[in-house]
C-alpha positions, 0 to 999 in steps of 0.5 A: 717103093718110095723115092726121095729127091731134095732141092736145096732151096728156101721156099714157103708152103704158100709159095709151093701151093701157089706155084705148083699148078697146072698153069705151070705144068710144063715148067715143072716137068718136061715129061708131062704135058696137058692134052686137055684143058685143066679142071680145078683139081685135075687135067688129062696129061701125056707122059712117058708112060702114056695118058693119065688123069693127073690130080693135084691136091694141096696138103700140109707142107705143099702139093700132092700129084697122082696119076689116077689110072696108073697101074702102079698108083704113082703119086708124088708130093712136093713139100717143105718144112718137114723131114727129111729136109725141113729147110729144103724142098722134098720130092717124095714119089711112091708106087704100089710095088715092092719090086720093079724092072730095072727099066722102070726104075731108070724111068722113075729116076729120070722123071725125078731128076727132070722134076729137080732140074725144072724146079731148080730153074723155076723157083728162083725166077718166081720166088722172092726172099 
């Protein structure tokens, strides 16, 4: 399954990769928190779904995050410059399931809404122009 959220903010790919780091994790989501010291591309985190290794990879257009031990292979990207909204920021979350429970669907929607809320507050403070 896949989910999309669009944030109407103008930001460059370079700004995204610079800002979307583990150093800023708690500003990017109120539902993820580090439980160990971050490494260069991963950190152990706590979340509403439990503890996981969160990996961060720079990709074309922005950043991909993945919960490695997640049985649903939950991954999300935060990008700009590409469809479906090239002038905005797109959050694209995927899981490896065709069907899920209503409770899990609501948790995913809450997770994404939280990301949007946090990023809307975070970006204007750190982006110039």
